[in-house]
FIFI-581725 format. One record per residue: residue in one letter; x, z, y negated of N, C-alpha, C in turn. Coordinates in steps of 0.001 Angstrom, whole numbers, plus 524288, in hexadecimal, padded with zeros to 5 digits. Atoms other than C-alpha are relative to their C-alpha. Example, Ala and Ser with C-alpha at 12.3 -4.5 7.8 and 13.67 -1.06 7.14 Angstrom:
<recs>
<rec residu="A" n_c1="8037A" n_c3="80000" n_c2="804A6" ca_c1="8300C" ca_c3="81E78" ca_c2="81194" c_c1="80384" c_c3="80000" c_c2="7FB50"/>
<rec residu="S" n_c1="7FCCC" n_c3="7FFC4" n_c2="804A6" ca_c1="83566" ca_c3="81BE4" ca_c2="80424" c_c1="7FCFE" c_c3="802DA" c_c2="7FBBE"/>
</recs>
This chain:
<recs>
<rec residu="M" n_c1="7FE0B" n_c3="8034A" n_c2="8018C" ca_c1="E9FE3" ca_c3="7A87D" ca_c2="EBD25" c_c1="804AA" c_c3="7FCD5" c_c2="80216"/>
<rec residu="Q" n_c1="7FCBC" n_c3="803BB" n_c2="7FB11" ca_c1="EA7BE" ca_c3="79E3B" ca_c2="EC3B7" c_c1="806F5" c_c3="7FDB2" c_c2="7FA41"/>
<rec residu="P" n_c1="7FC9D" n_c3="801FE" n_c2="80388" ca_c1="EB585" ca_c3="79BA1" ca_c2="EBE37" c_c1="80093" c_c3="7FB3D" c_c2="7FCA0"/>
<rec residu="D" n_c1="7FF98" n_c3="803D9" n_c2="80213" ca_c1="EB3E8" ca_c3="78EA7" ca_c2="EBA38" c_c1="7FC5E" c_c3="80134" c_c2="7F9CF"/>
<rec residu="E" n_c1="803B4" n_c3="7FEE3" n_c2="8035F" ca_c1="EA80C" ca_c3="7933B" ca_c2="EB0F1" c_c1="80331" c_c3="802C0" c_c2="7FB32"/>
<rec residu="F" n_c1="7FDB9" n_c3="7FCED" n_c2="80372" ca_c1="EB120" ca_c3="79E14" ca_c2="EAB36" c_c1="805EB" c_c3="7FEFC" c_c2="7FCF5"/>
<rec residu="F" n_c1="7FAB8" n_c3="802EC" n_c2="80044" ca_c1="EBD65" ca_c3="795BB" ca_c2="EAA35" c_c1="7FEB3" c_c3="7FC34" c_c2="7FB4E"/>
<rec residu="G" n_c1="801F0" n_c3="8047B" n_c2="805E9" ca_c1="EB4C5" ca_c3="78ADA" ca_c2="EA1DF" c_c1="7FD63" c_c3="80236" c_c2="7FC93"/>
<rec residu="I" n_c1="800CC" n_c3="7FC9B" n_c2="8067B" ca_c1="EAF83" ca_c3="794A2" ca_c2="E98EE" c_c1="804D4" c_c3="80247" c_c2="7FD52"/>
<rec residu="F" n_c1="7FCBC" n_c3="7FF2D" n_c2="80143" ca_c1="EBBB7" ca_c3="7993C" ca_c2="E95C6" c_c1="803ED" c_c3="7FACA" c_c2="7FD5D"/>
<rec residu="D" n_c1="7FD30" n_c3="8056B" n_c2="8016F" ca_c1="EC165" ca_c3="78B1E" ca_c2="E94BA" c_c1="7FE72" c_c3="7FE72" c_c2="7FB8B"/>
<rec residu="T" n_c1="803D3" n_c3="800AF" n_c2="80455" ca_c1="EB5E0" ca_c3="7883B" ca_c2="E8A6E" c_c1="8007E" c_c3="803B6" c_c2="7FC96"/>
<rec residu="F" n_c1="7FCA5" n_c3="7FB96" n_c2="80515" ca_c1="EBAAB" ca_c3="7947D" ca_c2="E8328" c_c1="803A5" c_c3="7FE67" c_c2="7FDE1"/>
<rec residu="L" n_c1="7F9FF" n_c3="80260" n_c2="801F0" ca_c1="EC734" ca_c3="79025" ca_c2="E8246" c_c1="80036" c_c3="7F959" c_c2="7FE0E"/>
<rec residu="Q" n_c1="8011B" n_c3="804F6" n_c2="80356" ca_c1="EC48E" ca_c3="7835E" ca_c2="E7DA0" c_c1="7FDBD" c_c3="7FE2E" c_c2="7FA07"/>
<rec residu="S" n_c1="801B8" n_c3="7FC5A" n_c2="804C6" ca_c1="EBC5B" ca_c3="78950" ca_c2="E73A5" c_c1="80227" c_c3="80151" c_c2="7FBDA"/>
<rec residu="F" n_c1="7FC24" n_c3="7FD77" n_c2="8033E" ca_c1="EC63C" ca_c3="790EB" ca_c2="E6ED8" c_c1="801F7" c_c3="7FCE1" c_c2="7FD55"/>
<rec residu="S" n_c1="7FD29" n_c3="803F4" n_c2="80201" ca_c1="ECE2F" ca_c3="78660" ca_c2="E6E87" c_c1="7FF44" c_c3="7FD4C" c_c2="7FACB"/>
<rec residu="E" n_c1="8033C" n_c3="802DB" n_c2="8041A" ca_c1="EC5CE" ca_c3="77D16" ca_c2="E6584" c_c1="7FF53" c_c3="80341" c_c2="7FB29"/>
<rec residu="A" n_c1="800F4" n_c3="7FD6E" n_c2="80585" ca_c1="EC2CF" ca_c3="78830" ca_c2="E5C9F" c_c1="803BD" c_c3="80186" c_c2="7FE96"/>
<rec residu="R" n_c1="7FBDF" n_c3="80019" n_c2="800D3" ca_c1="ED07A" ca_c3="78B0B" ca_c2="E5BF8" c_c1="801D7" c_c3="7FAF1" c_c2="7FCC1"/>
<rec residu="Q" n_c1="7FF3A" n_c3="8059A" n_c2="801B0" ca_c1="ED2EB" ca_c3="77CE3" ca_c2="E58AB" c_c1="7FEEA" c_c3="7FEE1" c_c2="7FA08"/>
<rec residu="D" n_c1="80196" n_c3="7FF33" n_c2="80412" ca_c1="EC8A9" ca_c3="77DB5" ca_c2="E4E55" c_c1="801DB" c_c3="80234" c_c2="7FC2B"/>
<rec residu="L" n_c1="7FE57" n_c3="7FD3F" n_c2="8064F" ca_c1="ECE7B" ca_c3="78875" ca_c2="E4631" c_c1="8032E" c_c3="7FD39" c_c2="7FE9F"/>
<rec residu="E" n_c1="7F9DA" n_c3="8030C" n_c2="801A1" ca_c1="EDBE0" ca_c3="78181" ca_c2="E466E" c_c1="7FE0B" c_c3="7FBF5" c_c2="7FB88"/>
<rec residu="N" n_c1="804E6" n_c3="80569" n_c2="803C6" ca_c1="ED27F" ca_c3="7756E" ca_c2="E4038" c_c1="7FFCA" c_c3="800CB" c_c2="7F9F5"/>
<rec residu="M" n_c1="80412" n_c3="7FD60" n_c2="80429" ca_c1="ECB2A" ca_c3="77DF6" ca_c2="E362F" c_c1="80572" c_c3="80042" c_c2="7FEA5"/>
<rec residu="Q" n_c1="7FD1F" n_c3="7FB5E" n_c2="80376" ca_c1="ED7D8" ca_c3="7860A" ca_c2="E310D" c_c1="8047B" c_c3="7FB11" c_c2="7FE4D"/>
<rec residu="R" n_c1="7FB24" n_c3="804F8" n_c2="800D7" ca_c1="EE0E1" ca_c3="777D2" ca_c2="E3228" c_c1="7FC25" c_c3="7FF27" c_c2="7F915"/>
<rec residu="R" n_c1="803EB" n_c3="80457" n_c2="80501" ca_c1="ED587" ca_c3="770C9" ca_c2="E2824" c_c1="7FEEB" c_c3="8050F" c_c2="7FC00"/>
<rec residu="R" n_c1="800A9" n_c3="7FBFA" n_c2="804C8" ca_c1="ED3A3" ca_c3="77D92" ca_c2="E1FF8" c_c1="804CC" c_c3="801C9" c_c2="7FC79"/>
<rec residu="D" n_c1="7FB9B" n_c3="8016A" n_c2="805B8" ca_c1="EE2B3" ca_c3="77DFF" ca_c2="E1D17" c_c1="7FFEA" c_c3="7F968" c_c2="7FCD6"/>
<rec residu="E" n_c1="7FDE9" n_c3="804AB" n_c2="80236" ca_c1="EE20A" ca_c3="7709C" ca_c2="E1B29" c_c1="7FCA0" c_c3="7FE44" c_c2="7FA3E"/>
<rec residu="E" n_c1="803FE" n_c3="7FFBA" n_c2="804DB" ca_c1="ED709" ca_c3="77196" ca_c2="E1116" c_c1="80261" c_c3="8033D" c_c2="7FC1D"/>
<rec residu="E" n_c1="7FD4F" n_c3="7FBFF" n_c2="80470" ca_c1="EDE64" ca_c3="77CA8" ca_c2="E0947" c_c1="804ED" c_c3="7FD37" c_c2="7FE1E"/>
<rec residu="R" n_c1="7FB4A" n_c3="80538" n_c2="80251" ca_c1="EEA2A" ca_c3="77327" ca_c2="E07F7" c_c1="7FDE5" c_c3="7FDE4" c_c2="7FD5F"/>
<rec residu="R" n_c1="80184" n_c3="803E8" n_c2="80304" ca_c1="EE18F" ca_c3="7695A" ca_c2="E02FF" c_c1="7FE76" c_c3="802AE" c_c2="7FBC8"/>
<rec residu="A" n_c1="801C9" n_c3="7FE09" n_c2="802E4" ca_c1="EDCAA" ca_c3="77151" ca_c2="DFAB2" c_c1="8020F" c_c3="8030A" c_c2="7FB55"/>
<rec residu="R" n_c1="7FD28" n_c3="7FCDC" n_c2="802B2" ca_c1="EE86E" ca_c3="77912" ca_c2="DF5E0" c_c1="80326" c_c3="7FA62" c_c2="7FDD0"/>
<rec residu="M" n_c1="7FBF6" n_c3="8050F" n_c2="80232" ca_c1="EEF53" ca_c3="769D8" ca_c2="DF2F7" c_c1="7FC15" c_c3="7FE2F" c_c2="7FBCC"/>
<rec residu="E" n_c1="8031A" n_c3="803DA" n_c2="80328" ca_c1="EE1DD" ca_c3="76590" ca_c2="DEC05" c_c1="8011A" c_c3="804D4" c_c2="7F870"/>
<rec residu="A" n_c1="7FF74" n_c3="7F9B8" n_c2="8060B" ca_c1="EE43D" ca_c3="774EC" ca_c2="DE33D" c_c1="80582" c_c3="7FE60" c_c2="7FD0B"/>
<rec residu="M" n_c1="7F9F2" n_c3="80117" n_c2="8025B" ca_c1="EF422" ca_c3="76FCF" ca_c2="DE09F" c_c1="7FD88" c_c3="7FC3E" c_c2="7FD98"/>
<rec residu="L" n_c1="801F3" n_c3="80326" n_c2="80326" ca_c1="EEFD7" ca_c3="7633B" ca_c2="DDD15" c_c1="7FD08" c_c3="7FEFF" c_c2="7FC3B"/>
<rec residu="K" n_c1="80371" n_c3="7FEC5" n_c2="8051A" ca_c1="EE524" ca_c3="76688" ca_c2="DD40E" c_c1="80317" c_c3="802F7" c_c2="7FB66"/>
<rec residu="E" n_c1="7FDD4" n_c3="7FF7E" n_c2="80380" ca_c1="EED85" ca_c3="76E84" ca_c2="DCCE9" c_c1="8046D" c_c3="7FCFE" c_c2="7FD0C"/>
<rec residu="Q" n_c1="7FC44" n_c3="8032D" n_c2="8001B" ca_c1="EF847" ca_c3="76662" ca_c2="DCE27" c_c1="7FE20" c_c3="7FB88" c_c2="7FB3D"/>
<rec residu="R" n_c1="80101" n_c3="8047F" n_c2="801EF" ca_c1="EEF84" ca_c3="75B1C" ca_c2="DC705" c_c1="7FC76" c_c3="801FD" c_c2="7FA09"/>
<rec residu="E" n_c1="8017D" n_c3="7FABF" n_c2="80476" ca_c1="EEA41" ca_c3="766A9" ca_c2="DBCA0" c_c1="80595" c_c3="800B9" c_c2="7FE3B"/>
<rec residu="R" n_c1="7FCAA" n_c3="7FF29" n_c2="803A1" ca_c1="EF7D3" ca_c3="7696C" ca_c2="DB8D0" c_c1="80268" c_c3="7FAB7" c_c2="7FE11"/>
<rec residu="E" n_c1="7FF98" n_c3="80484" n_c2="802FF" ca_c1="EFA7F" ca_c3="75B43" ca_c2="DB682" c_c1="7FE52" c_c3="7FEF0" c_c2="7FC5C"/>
<rec residu="R" n_c1="80318" n_c3="80174" n_c2="804A7" ca_c1="EEF00" ca_c3="7580E" ca_c2="DAE01" c_c1="80205" c_c3="806AA" c_c2="7FADF"/>
<rec residu="R" n_c1="7FE16" n_c3="7FCB6" n_c2="80569" ca_c1="EF283" ca_c3="764CC" ca_c2="DA5E5" c_c1="804E6" c_c3="7FFAE" c_c2="7FDDE"/>
<rec residu="A" n_c1="7FA7B" n_c3="800FA" n_c2="80293" ca_c1="F003F" ca_c3="7611E" ca_c2="DA3DC" c_c1="7FD4C" c_c3="7FAAC" c_c2="7FE50"/>
<rec residu="K" n_c1="7FEC0" n_c3="80405" n_c2="8028F" ca_c1="EFBF5" ca_c3="753DB" ca_c2="DA174" c_c1="7FB0C" c_c3="7FFED" c_c2="7F959"/>
<rec residu="K" n_c1="8026A" n_c3="7FC58" n_c2="8041A" ca_c1="EF00E" ca_c3="75B00" ca_c2="D95FA" c_c1="80545" c_c3="80110" c_c2="7FD45"/>
<rec residu="S" n_c1="7FCD5" n_c3="7FDC2" n_c2="8038F" ca_c1="EFB97" ca_c3="762EE" ca_c2="D902A" c_c1="801C5" c_c3="7FC7E" c_c2="7FDA1"/>
<rec residu="G" n_c1="7FC1A" n_c3="8046C" n_c2="8006B" ca_c1="F0493" ca_c3="756FD" ca_c2="D8EF3" c_c1="80570" c_c3="8014A" c_c2="7FE99"/>
<rec residu="A" n_c1="7FB64" n_c3="800E0" n_c2="80121" ca_c1="F10E5" ca_c3="758A5" ca_c2="D879B" c_c1="800DF" c_c3="80668" c_c2="7FFD0"/>
<rec residu="S" n_c1="7FE3A" n_c3="7FA6A" n_c2="80024" ca_c1="F100E" ca_c3="76949" ca_c2="D86C4" c_c1="802C0" c_c3="7FFB8" c_c2="8085F"/>
<rec residu="D" n_c1="7FFB2" n_c3="7FFB7" n_c2="7FBC2" ca_c1="F1124" ca_c3="76804" ca_c2="D96B4" c_c1="80551" c_c3="7FAC8" c_c2="800FB"/>
<rec residu="E" n_c1="7FCD7" n_c3="80408" n_c2="7FE98" ca_c1="F1B1D" ca_c3="75D1B" ca_c2="D96CA" c_c1="8042F" c_c3="80312" c_c2="80185"/>
<rec residu="V" n_c1="7FAE5" n_c3="7FB3E" n_c2="7FF18" ca_c1="F26A2" ca_c3="766F8" ca_c2="D95B1" c_c1="801C0" c_c3="8010F" c_c2="80453"/>
<rec residu="G" n_c1="80141" n_c3="7FDAA" n_c2="7FA7B" ca_c1="F22A0" ca_c3="76D92" ca_c2="DA05C" c_c1="7FF75" c_c3="7FBCE" c_c2="80512"/>
<rec residu="G" n_c1="7FFD2" n_c3="802CE" n_c2="7FC51" ca_c1="F20B4" ca_c3="76162" ca_c2="DA859" c_c1="80749" c_c3="7FDC5" c_c2="8025B"/>
<rec residu="E" n_c1="7F988" n_c3="8016A" n_c2="801E7" ca_c1="F2F33" ca_c3="75C54" ca_c2="DA4AC" c_c1="802F9" c_c3="804AF" c_c2="8039E"/>
<rec residu="F" n_c1="7FE75" n_c3="7FB19" n_c2="7FCB4" ca_c1="F329E" ca_c3="76B2D" ca_c2="DAA78" c_c1="80054" c_c3="7FF96" c_c2="80497"/>
<rec residu="D" n_c1="8007B" n_c3="80055" n_c2="7FABA" ca_c1="F2CF6" ca_c3="769B2" ca_c2="DB5C8" c_c1="80164" c_c3="7F9E3" c_c2="80326"/>
<rec residu="D" n_c1="7FDC7" n_c3="80475" n_c2="7FE9E" ca_c1="F323E" ca_c3="75B12" ca_c2="DB8D1" c_c1="80597" c_c3="8008B" c_c2="80076"/>
<rec residu="L" n_c1="7FA79" n_c3="7FE4F" n_c2="800E8" ca_c1="F3F7C" ca_c3="760E2" ca_c2="DB4AE" c_c1="800B8" c_c3="8024E" c_c2="8058D"/>
<rec residu="V" n_c1="8000A" n_c3="7FD79" n_c2="7FA89" ca_c1="F3E3F" ca_c3="76B85" ca_c2="DC050" c_c1="7FDF1" c_c3="7FBB3" c_c2="8042F"/>
<rec residu="S" n_c1="7FF79" n_c3="80135" n_c2="7F878" ca_c1="F39B1" ca_c3="762B5" ca_c2="DCAB9" c_c1="803C8" c_c3="7FAF1" c_c2="800B4"/>
<rec residu="A" n_c1="7FBB5" n_c3="801F0" n_c2="7FF6A" ca_c1="F4438" ca_c3="759AF" ca_c2="DC761" c_c1="8049D" c_c3="8017D" c_c2="8020F"/>
<rec residu="L" n_c1="7FD9E" n_c3="7FDC6" n_c2="7FD21" ca_c1="F4D10" ca_c3="7641B" ca_c2="DC9E5" c_c1="7FFD9" c_c3="800D9" c_c2="805C9"/>
<rec residu="R" n_c1="80232" n_c3="80040" n_c2="7F9F6" ca_c1="F46BC" ca_c3="766CF" ca_c2="DD6A1" c_c1="8014A" c_c3="7FC6C" c_c2="8028F"/>
<rec residu="S" n_c1="7FF03" n_c3="80535" n_c2="7F9E2" ca_c1="F46B6" ca_c3="759D8" ca_c2="DDCF1" c_c1="806BE" c_c3="7FDD9" c_c2="7FC74"/>
<rec residu="G" n_c1="7FA5A" n_c3="80100" n_c2="80152" ca_c1="F55B7" ca_c3="75766" ca_c2="DD651" c_c1="800DB" c_c3="7FAC5" c_c2="7FD58"/>
<rec residu="E" n_c1="7FF7E" n_c3="804B0" n_c2="80209" ca_c1="F5090" ca_c3="74C4D" ca_c2="DCD86" c_c1="80466" c_c3="7FF1D" c_c2="7FB84"/>
<rec residu="V" n_c1="7FC4B" n_c3="7FEC0" n_c2="804BB" ca_c1="F5968" ca_c3="75062" ca_c2="DC173" c_c1="80444" c_c3="7FFAB" c_c2="8019A"/>
<rec residu="F" n_c1="7FA73" n_c3="7FF97" n_c2="7FF55" ca_c1="F661A" ca_c3="751FD" ca_c2="DC7B6" c_c1="800A5" c_c3="7F983" c_c2="8032F"/>
<rec residu="D" n_c1="80087" n_c3="80794" n_c2="7FF4D" ca_c1="F6406" ca_c3="7419C" ca_c2="DCC4D" c_c1="80281" c_c3="7FE61" c_c2="7FC61"/>
<rec residu="K" n_c1="7FF85" n_c3="80122" n_c2="803CF" ca_c1="F6415" ca_c3="73C8E" ca_c2="DC015" c_c1="80388" c_c3="80249" c_c2="7FB40"/>
<rec residu="D" n_c1="8009B" n_c3="7FBF4" n_c2="80268" ca_c1="F659B" ca_c3="746F1" ca_c2="DB714" c_c1="807AC" c_c3="802E3" c_c2="7FEA9"/>
<rec residu="L" n_c1="7FB29" n_c3="7FC9E" n_c2="7FF41" ca_c1="F717C" ca_c3="74CF1" ca_c2="DBA24" c_c1="805E0" c_c3="7FB66" c_c2="800CF"/>
<rec residu="N" n_c1="7FB77" n_c3="80342" n_c2="80168" ca_c1="F7BA4" ca_c3="74154" ca_c2="DB9DB" c_c1="8002A" c_c3="7FF6D" c_c2="7F8B7"/>
<rec residu="K" n_c1="7FF9C" n_c3="80043" n_c2="80525" ca_c1="F7749" ca_c3="740F4" ca_c2="DAAA5" c_c1="8032D" c_c3="80685" c_c2="7FF3E"/>
<rec residu="F" n_c1="7FDA9" n_c3="7FC89" n_c2="80163" ca_c1="F794B" ca_c3="74EE6" ca_c2="DA8AC" c_c1="8057B" c_c3="800F3" c_c2="801F8"/>
<rec residu="K" n_c1="7F888" n_c3="7FE79" n_c2="800BF" ca_c1="F8785" ca_c3="74FC9" ca_c2="DAF1E" c_c1="801BA" c_c3="7FC0D" c_c2="7FD4C"/>
<rec residu="R" n_c1="7FBC5" n_c3="80597" n_c2="80727" ca_c1="F8B76" ca_c3="741EE" ca_c2="DA49B" c_c1="7FEA7" c_c3="803D6" c_c2="7FD7B"/>
<rec residu="N" n_c1="800F7" n_c3="7FBFF" n_c2="804EC" ca_c1="F8552" ca_c3="74C86" ca_c2="D9B2F" c_c1="80413" c_c3="803FF" c_c2="80003"/>
<rec residu="R" n_c1="7FCFE" n_c3="7FBC5" n_c2="7FFA6" ca_c1="F8D9E" ca_c3="7564A" ca_c2="D9ECD" c_c1="80619" c_c3="7FEDE" c_c2="7FFEE"/>
<rec residu="K" n_c1="7FB38" n_c3="80165" n_c2="8012C" ca_c1="F998E" ca_c3="750B7" ca_c2="D9FDB" c_c1="8018F" c_c3="7FD74" c_c2="7FAC9"/>
<rec residu="R" n_c1="7FE04" n_c3="80117" n_c2="8054E" ca_c1="F9800" ca_c3="74AF6" ca_c2="D9388" c_c1="801EB" c_c3="802F5" c_c2="7FBEC"/>
<rec residu="S" n_c1="80057" n_c3="7FB15" n_c2="80448" ca_c1="F9553" ca_c3="75790" ca_c2="D8C16" c_c1="804D2" c_c3="80267" c_c2="80168"/>
<rec residu="V" n_c1="7FBE5" n_c3="7FDC9" n_c2="7FDE1" ca_c1="FA25A" ca_c3="75CB7" ca_c2="D9478" c_c1="8046A" c_c3="7FD4E" c_c2="7FBC0"/>
<rec residu="N" n_c1="7FB6E" n_c3="80479" n_c2="804FB" ca_c1="FAAB7" ca_c3="75200" ca_c2="D8D4D" c_c1="8001A" c_c3="801BD" c_c2="7FAEE"/>
<rec residu="Q" n_c1="80205" n_c3="7FECF" n_c2="80530" ca_c1="FA2AF" ca_c3="75457" ca_c2="D825B" c_c1="80417" c_c3="80553" c_c2="7FE26"/>
<rec residu="L" n_c1="7FE1E" n_c3="7FB4A" n_c2="8001F" ca_c1="FA7AD" ca_c3="76338" ca_c2="D81C7" c_c1="80606" c_c3="7FFA7" c_c2="7FFC7"/>
<rec residu="V" n_c1="7FA1B" n_c3="7FDCA" n_c2="7FEB0" ca_c1="FB5FA" ca_c3="760C1" ca_c2="D880D" c_c1="80248" c_c3="7FD11" c_c2="7F909"/>
<rec residu="E" n_c1="7FC02" n_c3="8030E" n_c2="80282" ca_c1="FB7DF" ca_c3="75695" ca_c2="D7D97" c_c1="80016" c_c3="8026B" c_c2="7F8C4"/>
<rec residu="G" n_c1="80126" n_c3="7FF5C" n_c2="80686" ca_c1="FB201" ca_c3="75DAF" ca_c2="D7070" c_c1="80379" c_c3="80552" c_c2="8015D"/>
<rec residu="G" n_c1="7FBD4" n_c3="7FB39" n_c2="7FFB6" ca_c1="FBBA6" ca_c3="76A17" ca_c2="D7550" c_c1="7FDBD" c_c3="8045D" c_c2="7FD6B"/>
<rec residu="G" n_c1="802B9" n_c3="7FB7D" n_c2="8019A" ca_c1="FB16D" ca_c3="773BE" ca_c2="D6EBF" c_c1="7FE89" c_c3="803BA" c_c2="802EB"/>
<rec residu="R" n_c1="8025D" n_c3="7FF00" n_c2="7FBB4" ca_c1="FAAC9" ca_c3="77D7A" ca_c2="D73E3" c_c1="7FB1E" c_c3="7FFE9" c_c2="7FF38"/>
<rec residu="E" n_c1="806FD" n_c3="80243" n_c2="800CC" ca_c1="F9CCE" ca_c3="77726" ca_c2="D71A6" c_c1="80069" c_c3="7FD3A" c_c2="805D4"/>
<rec residu="R" n_c1="80309" n_c3="8010D" n_c2="7FC44" ca_c1="F9421" ca_c3="7750E" ca_c2="D7D8E" c_c1="7FE4F" c_c3="7FA10" c_c2="7FF6C"/>
<rec residu="A" n_c1="804B2" n_c3="8047C" n_c2="80013" ca_c1="F8F97" ca_c3="768C4" ca_c2="D80AB" c_c1="7FA94" c_c3="800EC" c_c2="802AD"/>
<rec residu="V" n_c1="804BB" n_c3="7FF1C" n_c2="7FF58" ca_c1="F81F9" ca_c3="76651" ca_c2="D8149" c_c1="7FE0E" c_c3="7FD11" c_c2="80218"/>
<rec residu="T" n_c1="8000D" n_c3="80532" n_c2="7FBBE" ca_c1="F7D02" ca_c3="75E51" ca_c2="D8D16" c_c1="7FA85" c_c3="7FE39" c_c2="7FEF0"/>
<rec residu="K" n_c1="80506" n_c3="800FE" n_c2="7FFAE" ca_c1="F6ED4" ca_c3="7592D" ca_c2="D8B62" c_c1="7FEA3" c_c3="7FBB8" c_c2="805C8"/>
<rec residu="V" n_c1="8016F" n_c3="801FA" n_c2="7FA81" ca_c1="F68FC" ca_c3="7551B" ca_c2="D97FE" c_c1="7F9E1" c_c3="80021" c_c2="80059"/>
<rec residu="N" n_c1="80465" n_c3="8020D" n_c2="7FFF5" ca_c1="F5C97" ca_c3="74E76" ca_c2="D9A25" c_c1="7FCF3" c_c3="7FDC4" c_c2="80555"/>
<rec residu="Y" n_c1="801DC" n_c3="8004F" n_c2="7FB28" ca_c1="F5419" ca_c3="74EC2" ca_c2="DA53B" c_c1="7F9D5" c_c3="7FE26" c_c2="7FECA"/>
</recs>
């Protein structure tokens, strides 16, 4: 066997091996993308189902929805932007009323969110 033949076979093998590895990586990427897409579709379907159930149940889930809205507002900080000024204003009034009253009664502060 001539060296050119031997190294030619070896070169062909290395090229085929490289192509096979590239094909394998492409297949793994496609599979990962399909799995990710399937998970996203499942999450969207679940979310739509929850929204549909919430619409069907109406008023009974309204309280839970308000709670969820409050929690999300707390997390985002929206509550502290607008309502904190109202809270401070109401608190100052209640302290002034307590001082003016001179009694041991506690002032009740109503906070609307």
